[in-house]
Backbone as a printed PyTorch tensor [residue, N CA C, xyz], in Angstrom:
tensor([[[-23.6900,  89.7880,  85.6840],
         [-24.3980,  90.1720,  86.8900],
         [-23.3860,  90.4780,  87.9860]],

        [[-23.7800,  91.2760,  88.9140],
         [-22.8590,  91.6270,  89.9940],
         [-22.8050,  90.4960,  91.0290]],

        [[-21.8890,  90.6010,  91.9800],
         [-21.6780,  89.5370,  92.9730],
         [-22.9330,  89.2520,  93.8040]],

        [[-23.6660,  90.3020,  94.1760],
         [-24.8650,  90.1080,  95.0000],
         [-25.9200,  89.3130,  94.2420]],

        [[-26.1050,  89.6290,  92.9670],
         [-27.0790,  88.8980,  92.1360],
         [-26.6260,  87.4570,  91.9350]],

        [[-25.3300,  87.2590,  91.7000],
         [-24.7910,  85.9070,  91.5420],
         [-25.0570,  85.1070,  92.8150]],

        [[-24.7630,  85.6910,  93.9680],
         [-24.9750,  85.0200,  95.2460],
         [-26.4450,  84.6690,  95.4510]],

        [[-27.3390,  85.5950,  95.1090],
         [-28.7740,  85.3640,  95.2660],
         [-29.2240,  84.1920,  94.3910]],

        [[-28.7940,  84.1920,  93.1340],
         [-29.1940,  83.1180,  92.2100],
         [-28.5660,  81.7810,  92.5970]],

        [[-27.3530,  81.8310,  93.0900],
         [-26.6890,  80.6140,  93.5540],
         [-27.4550,  80.0120,  94.7270]],

        [[-27.8140,  80.8420,  95.6900],
         [-28.5640,  80.3730,  96.8610],
         [-29.9340,  79.8230,  96.4650]],

        [[-30.5120,  80.3710,  95.3980],
         [-31.8270,  79.9240,  94.9380],
         [-31.7390,  78.6790,  94.0460]],

        [[-30.5270,  78.1980,  93.7770],
         [-30.3500,  76.9980,  92.9540],
         [-30.6440,  77.2360,  91.4840]],

        [[-30.4230,  78.4390,  90.9930],
         [-30.7640,  78.7780,  89.6150],
         [-29.6950,  78.3940,  88.5950]],

        [[-28.5240,  77.9790,  89.0650],
         [-27.4590,  77.6300,  88.1330],
         [-27.4540,  76.1320,  87.8400]],

        [[-27.3310,  75.7980,  86.5630],
         [-27.1230,  74.4100,  86.1540],
         [-25.7280,  73.9880,  86.5950]],

        [[-24.8010,  74.9020,  86.4440],
         [-23.4220,  74.7000,  86.8960],
         [-22.8380,  76.0670,  87.1590]],

        [[-21.8390,  76.0770,  88.0280],
         [-21.0770,  77.3010,  88.2690],
         [-19.7340,  76.9090,  88.8400]],

        [[-18.7580,  77.7930,  88.6750],
         [-17.4190,  77.4750,  89.1760],
         [-16.5670,  78.7340,  89.2440]],

        [[-15.5330,  78.6220,  90.0690],
         [-14.4700,  79.6170,  90.0540],
         [-13.5080,  79.1780,  88.9660]],

        [[-13.2330,  80.0660,  88.0180],
         [-12.3110,  79.7560,  86.9350],
         [-11.3920,  80.9570,  86.7480]],

        [[-10.1060,  80.7240,  86.8500],
         [ -9.1220,  81.7870,  86.6690],
         [ -9.4510,  82.9950,  87.5610]],

        [[ -9.8170,  82.7090,  88.7970],
         [-10.0900,  83.7290,  89.8150],
         [-11.3720,  84.5270,  89.5610]],

        [[-12.2920,  83.9860,  88.7730],
         [-13.5900,  84.6260,  88.5320],
         [-14.6880,  83.5640,  88.6370]],

        [[-15.8880,  83.9890,  89.0140],
         [-17.0230,  83.0690,  89.0420],
         [-17.7690,  83.1360,  87.7160]],

        [[-18.1080,  81.9500,  87.2130],
         [-18.8920,  81.8250,  85.9950],
         [-19.9980,  80.8270,  86.2680]],

        [[-21.1080,  80.9610,  85.5490],
         [-22.1900,  80.0110,  85.7290],
         [-23.1280,  79.9970,  84.5390]],

        [[-23.9070,  78.9300,  84.4540],
         [-24.9130,  78.7640,  83.4080],
         [-26.2630,  78.6660,  84.0820]],

        [[-27.1590,  79.5620,  83.7200],
         [-28.4960,  79.5410,  84.3050],
         [-29.2950,  78.3510,  83.7760]],

        [[-29.8210,  77.5790,  84.6850],
         [-30.6240,  76.4090,  84.3480],
         [-31.8150,  76.8140,  83.4670]],

        [[-32.4590,  77.9400,  83.7900],
         [-33.6460,  78.3780,  83.0520],
         [-33.3440,  78.6130,  81.5770]],

        [[-32.1600,  79.1240,  81.2710],
         [-31.8070,  79.3900,  79.8700],
         [-31.6030,  78.0900,  79.0980]],

        [[-30.9420,  77.1360,  79.7020],
         [-30.7270,  75.8390,  79.0510],
         [-32.0630,  75.1400,  78.8550]],

        [[-32.9040,  75.1280,  79.8720],
         [-34.2090,  74.4650,  79.7650],
         [-35.0960,  75.1350,  78.7300]],

        [[-35.0170,  76.4660,  78.6110],
         [-35.8160,  77.1850,  77.6250],
         [-35.4400,  76.7440,  76.2050]],

        [[-34.1470,  76.6570,  75.9200],
         [-33.6910,  76.2630,  74.5860],
         [-34.0440,  74.8030,  74.3140]],

        [[-33.8140,  73.9350,  75.2870],
         [-34.1490,  72.5180,  75.1090],
         [-35.6430,  72.3260,  74.8880]],

        [[-36.4670,  73.0800,  75.6020],
         [-37.9260,  72.9800,  75.4420],
         [-38.3560,  73.3790,  74.0360]],

        [[-37.5690,  74.2220,  73.3760],
         [-37.8680,  74.6270,  72.0070],
         [-37.3660,  73.6210,  70.9790]],

        [[-36.8350,  72.4960,  71.4370],
         [-36.3780,  71.4490,  70.5310],
         [-34.9830,  71.6640,  69.9670]],

        [[-34.2550,  72.5940,  70.5220],
         [-32.9060,  72.8900,  70.0380],
         [-31.8570,  72.2720,  70.9540]],

        [[-30.6900,  72.0240,  70.3940],
         [-29.5520,  71.5720,  71.1860],
         [-28.9090,  72.7790,  71.8510]],

        [[-28.1970,  72.5250,  72.9180],
         [-27.4750,  73.5720,  73.6360],
         [-26.0020,  73.2040,  73.6300]],

        [[-25.1650,  74.1580,  73.2410],
         [-23.7230,  73.9820,  73.3150],
         [-23.2080,  74.9820,  74.3400]],

        [[-22.5880,  74.4700,  75.3860],
         [-22.0280,  75.3250,  76.4270],
         [-20.5140,  75.3360,  76.2950]],

        [[-19.9300,  76.5000,  76.3350],
         [-18.4790,  76.6270,  76.3400],
         [-18.0720,  76.8850,  77.7850]],

        [[-17.7530,  75.7780,  78.4860],
         [-17.4670,  75.8500,  79.9110],
         [-16.2250,  75.0400,  80.2290]],

        [[-15.6970,  75.2470,  81.4210],
         [-14.5020,  74.5260,  81.8260],
         [-14.8540,  73.0920,  82.2230]],

        [[-13.8300,  72.3260,  82.5360],
         [-14.0070,  70.9060,  82.8590],
         [-14.9060,  70.7060,  84.0730]],

        [[-14.6800,  71.4450,  85.1510],
         [-15.5050,  71.2310,  86.3310],
         [-16.9620,  71.5650,  86.0350]],

        [[-17.2120,  72.5680,  85.1840],
         [-18.5750,  72.9000,  84.7930],
         [-19.1980,  71.7910,  83.9670]],

        [[-18.4240,  71.2530,  83.0270],
         [-18.9260,  70.1570,  82.2010],
         [-19.3060,  68.9470,  83.0320]],

        [[-18.4600,  68.6030,  83.9770],
         [-18.7480,  67.4440,  84.8220],
         [-19.9180,  67.7170,  85.7620]],

        [[-20.0860,  68.9720,  86.1660],
         [-21.2510,  69.3370,  86.9780],
         [-22.5290,  69.1900,  86.1650]],

        [[-22.5000,  69.5960,  84.8900],
         [-23.6650,  69.4240,  84.0130],
         [-23.9740,  67.9380,  83.8840]],

        [[-22.9380,  67.1230,  83.6900],
         [-23.1430,  65.6680,  83.5470],
         [-23.8270,  65.0990,  84.7770]],

        [[-23.5050,  65.6150,  85.9710],
         [-24.1130,  65.0790,  87.1920],
         [-25.6050,  65.4050,  87.2670]],

        [[-26.0170,  66.5110,  86.6480],
         [-27.4190,  66.9190,  86.6530],
         [-28.1580,  66.3960,  85.4220]],

        [[-27.4450,  66.3060,  84.2990],
         [-28.0140,  65.8480,  83.0300],
         [-27.1450,  64.7060,  82.5160]],

        [[-27.3810,  63.4930,  83.0010],
         [-26.4950,  62.3680,  82.6660],
         [-26.3990,  62.0540,  81.1740]],

        [[-27.3770,  62.4750,  80.3860],
         [-27.3350,  62.2020,  78.9530],
         [-26.5690,  63.2530,  78.1600]],

        [[-26.0540,  64.2650,  78.8200],
         [-25.2900,  65.2970,  78.1170],
         [-24.0870,  64.6630,  77.4190]],

        [[-23.7870,  65.1400,  76.2310],
         [-22.6120,  64.6880,  75.4880],
         [-21.5220,  65.7230,  75.7260]],

        [[-20.4600,  65.3060,  76.3940],
         [-19.3790,  66.2230,  76.7450],
         [-18.2570,  66.1340,  75.7130]],

        [[-17.8850,  67.2940,  75.1710],
         [-16.8270,  67.3800,  74.1730],
         [-15.6740,  68.1770,  74.7650]],

        [[-14.5090,  67.5780,  74.8070],
         [-13.3130,  68.2350,  75.3370],
         [-12.4950,  68.7400,  74.1590]],

        [[-12.3460,  70.0550,  74.0520],
         [-11.5270,  70.6530,  73.0010],
         [-10.1670,  70.9490,  73.6200]],

        [[ -9.1390,  70.3420,  73.0460],
         [ -7.8170,  70.4510,  73.6480],
         [ -6.7940,  71.0200,  72.6760]],

        [[ -5.7770,  71.6700,  73.2210],
         [ -4.7100,  72.1890,  72.3580],
         [ -3.8530,  71.0310,  71.8580]],

        [[ -3.1380,  71.2400,  70.7750],
         [ -2.2720,  70.1650,  70.2790],
         [ -1.1440,  69.8280,  71.2460]],

        [[ -0.7560,  70.8010,  72.0750],
         [  0.2840,  70.5740,  73.0800],
         [  0.2330,  71.7110,  74.0910]],

        [[  0.8470,  71.5020,  75.2250],
         [  0.9160,  72.5640,  76.2260],
         [  1.7930,  73.7130,  75.7170]],

        [[  2.8260,  73.3790,  74.9650],
         [  3.6890,  74.4230,  74.4150],
         [  2.9020,  75.3220,  73.4600]],

        [[  2.0480,  74.7250,  72.6470],
         [  1.2240,  75.5110,  71.7250],
         [  0.2080,  76.3440,  72.4830]],

        [[ -0.3740,  75.7860,  73.5350],
         [ -1.3020,  76.5640,  74.3430],
         [ -0.5970,  77.7750,  74.9420]],

        [[  0.5960,  77.5660,  75.4680],
         [  1.3390,  78.6830,  76.0440],
         [  1.6470,  79.7260,  74.9760]],

        [[  2.0350,  79.2920,  73.7850],
         [  2.3240,  80.2240,  72.6970],
         [  1.0780,  81.0520,  72.3620]],

        [[ -0.0700,  80.3950,  72.3020],
         [ -1.3190,  81.0920,  71.9800],
         [ -1.6900,  82.0960,  73.0680]],

        [[ -1.5790,  81.6740,  74.3230],
         [ -1.9180,  82.5820,  75.4240],
         [ -1.0130,  83.8070,  75.4320]],

        [[  0.2800,  83.5840,  75.2740],
         [  1.2170,  84.7050,  75.2890],
         [  1.0290,  85.5820,  74.0480]],

        [[  0.6900,  84.9640,  72.9260],
         [  0.5060,  85.6930,  71.6710],
         [ -0.6770,  86.6480,  71.7060]],

        [[ -1.6660,  86.3340,  72.5310],
         [ -2.8230,  87.2330,  72.6470],
         [ -2.4330,  88.5580,  73.2770]],

        [[ -1.4860,  88.5030,  74.2010],
         [ -1.0230,  89.7160,  74.8640],
         [ -2.0850,  90.4080,  75.7000]],

        [[ -3.0520,  89.6440,  76.1920],
         [ -4.1590,  90.2480,  76.9490],
         [ -4.0850,  89.9760,  78.4420]],

        [[ -3.1110,  89.1620,  78.8560],
         [ -3.0750,  88.7560,  80.2540],
         [ -1.6870,  88.9570,  80.8420]],

        [[ -1.6690,  89.1690,  82.1340],
         [ -0.4060,  89.3230,  82.8400],
         [  0.3060,  87.9700,  82.9060]],

        [[  1.5650,  88.0010,  83.2930],
         [  2.3310,  86.7660,  83.4620],
         [  1.6630,  85.8660,  84.4990]],

        [[  1.1610,  86.4710,  85.5550],
         [  0.4710,  85.7070,  86.5990],
         [ -0.7780,  85.0250,  86.0410]],

        [[ -1.5350,  85.7140,  85.2210],
         [ -2.7400,  85.1370,  84.6280],
         [ -2.4000,  84.0120,  83.6540]],

        [[ -1.3600,  84.2050,  82.8520],
         [ -0.9320,  83.1570,  81.9220],
         [ -0.5130,  81.9230,  82.7080]],

        [[  0.2650,  82.1080,  83.7630],
         [  0.7060,  80.9770,  84.5870],
         [ -0.4800,  80.2450,  85.2020]],

        [[ -1.4700,  80.9920,  85.6930],
         [ -2.6640,  80.3800,  86.2710],
         [ -3.4310,  79.5830,  85.2240]],

        [[ -3.5920,  80.1480,  84.0400],
         [ -4.3040,  79.4410,  82.9680],
         [ -3.5760,  78.1590,  82.5610]],

        [[ -2.2620,  78.2090,  82.4850],
         [ -1.4950,  77.0150,  82.1300],
         [ -1.6010,  75.9480,  83.2140]],

        [[ -1.5410,  76.3640,  84.4620],
         [ -1.6900,  75.4230,  85.5790],
         [ -3.0750,  74.7750,  85.5340]],

        [[ -4.1040,  75.5940,  85.3210],
         [ -5.4640,  75.0570,  85.2300],
         [ -5.6070,  74.1200,  84.0370]],

        [[ -4.9950,  74.4700,  82.9130],
         [ -5.0850,  73.6280,  81.7150],
         [ -4.4680,  72.2570,  81.9660]],

        [[ -3.3520,  72.2300,  82.6730],
         [ -2.7200,  70.9360,  82.9740],
         [ -3.6550,  70.0340,  83.7780]],

        [[ -4.2930,  70.5980,  84.7830],
         [ -5.2030,  69.7700,  85.5920],
         [ -6.4540,  69.4010,  84.8070]],

        [[ -6.9140,  70.2820,  83.9340],
         [ -8.0810,  69.9520,  83.1130],
         [ -7.7510,  68.8430,  82.1160]],

        [[ -6.5690,  68.8930,  81.5300],
         [ -6.1640,  67.8570,  80.5720],
         [ -6.1580,  66.4740,  81.2280]],

        [[ -5.8580,  66.4220,  82.5110],
         [ -5.8650,  65.1470,  83.2240],
         [ -7.2710,  64.5630,  83.3260]],

        [[ -8.2930,  65.3880,  83.1540],
         [ -9.6820,  64.9260,  83.2810],
         [-10.3500,  64.7190,  81.9260]],

        [[ -9.6230,  64.9360,  80.8400],
         [-10.1890,  64.8360,  79.4940],
         [-10.8000,  63.4650,  79.2200]],

        [[-10.2420,  62.4270,  79.8090],
         [-10.7510,  61.0760,  79.5790],
         [-12.1710,  60.8910,  80.1200]],

        [[-12.6110,  61.7870,  80.9980],
         [-13.9710,  61.7000,  81.5410],
         [-15.0130,  62.2430,  80.5720]],

        [[-14.5630,  62.8270,  79.4850],
         [-15.4550,  63.3680,  78.4570],
         [-15.7490,  62.3050,  77.4150]],

        [[-16.8360,  62.4990,  76.6660],
         [-17.2530,  61.5290,  75.6580],
         [-16.4540,  61.6350,  74.3730]],

        [[-16.0890,  62.8520,  74.0100],
         [-15.4080,  63.1220,  72.7390],
         [-14.2620,  64.0850,  73.0190]],

        [[-13.1430,  63.8350,  72.3470],
         [-12.0110,  64.7640,  72.4370],
         [-11.7040,  65.2700,  71.0330]],

        [[-11.5560,  66.5880,  70.9180],
         [-11.2150,  67.2090,  69.6440],
         [ -9.9430,  68.0160,  69.8540]],

        [[ -8.9410,  67.7430,  69.0490],
         [ -7.6870,  68.4920,  69.1260],
         [ -7.8220,  69.7220,  68.2310]],

        [[ -7.6340,  70.8850,  68.8300],
         [ -7.7520,  72.1430,  68.0990],
         [ -6.3960,  72.5400,  67.5140]],

        [[ -5.9420,  71.7360,  66.5390],
         [ -4.6940,  72.0660,  65.8520],
         [ -4.9630,  72.7420,  64.5180]],

        [[ -6.1820,  72.5900,  64.0130],
         [ -6.6250,  73.2410,  62.7850],
         [ -8.0670,  73.6710,  63.0310]],

        [[ -8.3130,  74.9690,  63.0730],
         [ -9.6240,  75.4880,  63.4580],
         [-10.7390,  74.9470,  62.5780]],

        [[-10.5390,  74.9370,  61.2760],
         [-11.5850,  74.4670,  60.3610],
         [-11.9420,  73.0060,  60.6270]],

        [[-10.9140,  72.1670,  60.7760],
         [-11.1590,  70.7490,  61.0250],
         [-11.8110,  70.5350,  62.3850]],

        [[-11.3420,  71.2660,  63.4070],
         [-11.9100,  71.1210,  64.7420],
         [-13.3810,  71.5260,  64.7420]],

        [[-13.7150,  72.6090,  64.0580],
         [-15.1210,  73.0360,  63.9570],
         [-15.9450,  71.9990,  63.2200]],

        [[-15.3840,  71.4410,  62.1660],
         [-16.0780,  70.4030,  61.3990],
         [-16.3470,  69.1760,  62.2750]],

        [[-15.3610,  68.7850,  63.0680],
         [-15.5450,  67.6440,  63.9730],
         [-16.6410,  67.9300,  64.9970]],

        [[-16.6540,  69.1340,  65.5420],
         [-17.6960,  69.4990,  66.5000],
         [-19.0660,  69.4650,  65.8320]],

        [[-19.1710,  69.9940,  64.6230],
         [-20.4440,  69.9560,  63.8980],
         [-20.8950,  68.5210,  63.6670]],

        [[-19.9510,  67.6370,  63.3690],
         [-20.2860,  66.2300,  63.1470],
         [-20.8120,  65.5740,  64.4280]],

        [[-20.2000,  65.8870,  65.5580],
         [-20.6720,  65.3490,  66.8360],
         [-22.1010,  65.8260,  67.1040]],

        [[-22.3440,  67.1080,  66.8980],
         [-23.6890,  67.6590,  67.1210],
         [-24.6790,  67.0180,  66.1610]],

        [[-24.2920,  66.8850,  64.9070],
         [-25.1730,  66.2690,  63.9050],
         [-25.5050,  64.8260,  64.2960]],

        [[-24.5060,  64.0670,  64.6910],
         [-24.7350,  62.6810,  65.1080],
         [-25.6990,  62.6380,  66.2840]],

        [[-25.4990,  63.5090,  67.2260],
         [-26.3640,  63.6000,  68.4020],
         [-27.7940,  63.9160,  67.9930]],

        [[-27.9700,  64.9200,  67.1460],
         [-29.3180,  65.3360,  66.7610],
         [-30.0020,  64.3140,  65.8580]],

        [[-29.2720,  63.6800,  64.9630],
         [-29.8680,  62.7080,  64.0420],
         [-30.3560,  61.4740,  64.7800]],

        [[-29.7420,  61.1780,  65.9070],
         [-30.1550,  60.0160,  66.6930],
         [-31.4050,  60.3310,  67.5080]],

        [[-31.8410,  61.5810,  67.4790],
         [-33.0620,  61.9540,  68.1850],
         [-32.8470,  62.3560,  69.6240]],

        [[-31.6380,  62.4820,  70.0520],
         [-31.3930,  62.9120,  71.4230],
         [-30.2380,  62.1730,  72.0320]],

        [[-29.9550,  62.4940,  73.2630],
         [-28.7950,  61.9000,  73.9100],
         [-28.9990,  60.4300,  74.2230]],

        [[-27.9510,  59.6730,  74.0170],
         [-27.9700,  58.2560,  74.3840],
         [-26.5360,  57.7740,  74.4650]],

        [[-26.3360,  56.6790,  75.1090],
         [-24.9950,  56.1110,  75.1890],
         [-24.4850,  55.7790,  73.7950]],

        [[-25.4020,  55.3210,  72.8940],
         [-24.9820,  54.9730,  71.5420],
         [-24.3620,  56.1740,  70.8240]],

        [[-24.9610,  57.3540,  70.9830],
         [-24.4220,  58.5320,  70.3260],
         [-23.0460,  58.8460,  70.8670]],

        [[-22.8670,  58.7390,  72.1620],
         [-21.5590,  59.0280,  72.7240],
         [-20.5460,  58.0090,  72.2300]],

        [[-20.9330,  56.7370,  72.0870],
         [-20.0140,  55.7380,  71.5710],
         [-19.6550,  56.0320,  70.1240]],

        [[-20.6390,  56.4290,  69.2880],
         [-20.3760,  56.7560,  67.8850],
         [-19.4340,  57.9370,  67.7830]],

        [[-19.6360,  58.9240,  68.6270],
         [-18.8200,  60.1330,  68.5710],
         [-17.3680,  59.8300,  68.8990]],

        [[-17.1260,  58.8180,  69.7360],
         [-15.7490,  58.4710,  70.1030],
         [-15.0180,  57.7990,  68.9500]],

        [[-15.7470,  57.1180,  68.0800],
         [-15.1160,  56.3510,  66.9770],
         [-14.5590,  57.2400,  65.8990]]])
């Protein structure tokens, strides 16, 4: 959506969360999340740390999963290897990643993305545990940490 539409929806309180990330605004429409949840399905949001914590403030039972690189050096290698961003953008992303990593402990589950297949399997297991328990609860978050 364009800036005017984003501003209108923001003023109307239509976002579950929104944030400036890497010099751009991103947001999740509350109506879309509620629509999927009303259909009995789980919702997985791929959002930054501030967005995740904003969701937690509105939906305290949300299970937050922090996917992290095996190291900052590996993250830098991956970012540079993509060749899609300027040096300034890479530096900004690395700076943001450092501050986000400092907040990882505020999440319920941490998954190290050192092997894509294993990381995906771990995420599927967290979702399965969550769904098999019948919904969000502190117990599910505790199980996911183990």
